[in-house]
C-alpha positions in Angstrom: 123.5 120.5 100.0 120.5 118.1 99.4 120.4 115.0 97.3 120.1 116.2 93.6 116.6 115.4 92.3 118.1 114.9 88.9 119.8 111.8 90.1 116.5 110.1 91.0 114.3 107.6 89.2 110.8 108.9 89.2 107.4 107.3 89.3 106.0 106.4 85.9 109.4 106.7 84.3 110.5 103.1 84.7 109.4 102.9 88.3 106.0 102.4 90.0 105.4 103.0 93.7 102.6 100.7 95.1 101.2 100.2 98.5 102.1 96.9 100.2 98.4 95.9 100.5 98.1 95.8 96.6 98.4 92.3 95.1 100.5 90.9 92.2 97.4 91.1 90.0 96.9 94.8 90.9 100.6 95.5 90.3 100.3 93.9 86.8 97.3 96.1 86.1 99.2 99.2 87.2 102.2 98.2 85.0 99.9 97.6 82.0 98.2 101.0 82.5 101.6 102.7 82.3 102.8 100.6 79.3 105.6 99.3 81.5 107.6 96.1 81.2 109.0 93.5 83.6 112.3 95.3 83.9 110.6 98.3 85.5 111.5 99.0 89.1 108.8 98.3 91.7 109.0 100.2 95.0 106.6 98.9 97.7 105.5 101.2 100.5 104.9 99.2 103.7 103.3 100.3 106.9 106.8 101.0 108.0 109.5 101.4 105.3 109.9 100.4 101.7 111.2 97.5 99.6 112.1 97.3 95.9 112.6 94.8 93.1 111.4 94.6 89.5 108.1 93.4 88.0 110.2 90.5 86.8 110.6 89.5 90.5 106.8 89.4 90.7 106.6 87.3 87.5 109.1 84.8 89.0 107.1 84.7 92.3 103.9 83.9 90.3 105.7 81.3 88.2 106.9 79.6 91.3 103.5 79.8 93.0 100.4 80.4 90.9 98.3 80.9 94.0 100.3 84.1 94.7 98.2 86.1 92.2 96.2 87.7 95.0 99.0 87.8 97.6 99.8 91.3 98.9 103.1 92.8 97.7 104.2 93.2 101.3 104.3 89.4 101.5 106.6 88.9 98.5 109.9 87.7 99.9 112.0 88.4 96.8 111.7 92.2 97.3 114.6 93.9 99.1 114.1 96.3 101.9 115.2 99.9 101.0 116.2 102.6 103.5 114.3 105.9 103.2 116.1 109.2 103.7 115.0 112.8 103.5 116.3 114.7 100.4 117.9 117.4 102.5 119.6 115.0 105.0 122.8 114.6 103.0 124.7 115.4 99.9 124.2 113.4 96.6 127.7 111.9 97.0 127.0 110.8 100.6 123.7 109.3 99.4 125.3 107.3 96.7 127.9 106.0 99.2 125.1 105.0 101.6 123.1 103.4 98.9 126.0 101.2 97.8 126.5 100.1 101.4 123.0 98.5 101.5 121.7 95.2 100.1 119.3 97.1 97.9 122.1 99.4 96.5 119.4 102.1 96.5 117.7 104.7 98.7 114.2 105.9 98.7 114.3 109.7 98.8 111.5 111.6 100.5 110.5 115.2 100.9 108.6 115.2 104.2 106.3 112.2 104.0 106.1 112.3 100.2 108.0 109.9 97.9 110.3 111.9 95.7 112.1 109.1 93.9 114.6 106.3 94.1 118.4 106.8 94.1 119.7 103.6 92.3 121.6 102.4 89.3 119.3 101.0 86.6 119.8 98.5 83.9 117.4 96.4 81.9 118.1 92.9 83.2 118.2 90.7 80.1 116.2 88.0 81.9 113.4 90.6 82.4 113.7 92.5 79.1 113.5 89.4 77.0 111.3 87.1 79.2 109.2 84.7 77.1 106.1 85.4 79.2 105.7 88.9 80.8 104.1 89.4 84.2 101.1 91.0 82.5 100.5 87.9 80.3 101.1 85.5 83.2 98.5 87.3 85.4 96.0 87.1 82.5 96.7 83.4 82.0 96.2 82.9 85.8 92.7 84.3 85.5 93.5 87.8 86.7 93.1 91.1 84.8 96.0 93.1 83.7 94.1 95.2 81.2 94.3 98.9 81.1 91.5 100.2 83.4 88.8 102.3 81.7 89.2 106.0 81.8 87.8 107.8 84.8 84.6 109.4 83.6 83.6 111.2 86.8 84.3 114.7 85.5 81.9 114.6 82.8 
């Protein structure tokens, strides 16, 4: 029996999946476009594999080093590597057991090459939910843009 899709955290529902070549500034823009907050989960797709953290982790990286604004997400050391598995490779119970055995306490679940979701416990970390300065605000203060991008007007 495959991993139950109902157990997963999905993109744009408290989670954003971004390519490792994207920068902290671009991550803040994506977060702002979704109306997200620092407690949202960030999954980074690397050339090989995935890592995860929260947007609060990016905020803390930027607070520690303001020059990190344009650093690729793949270079952010505070993100934790996450194992990726195929949805039909194991049962939901086996997947939870495996997730808890990892440092990330999570698994990226794929269907073929496509990201399906993240199997992980979620909680709003108080430090991120009630941070004095959000990642979005910090990026704007550092001279980057975290504004919602204009609507795509190509269709008409």
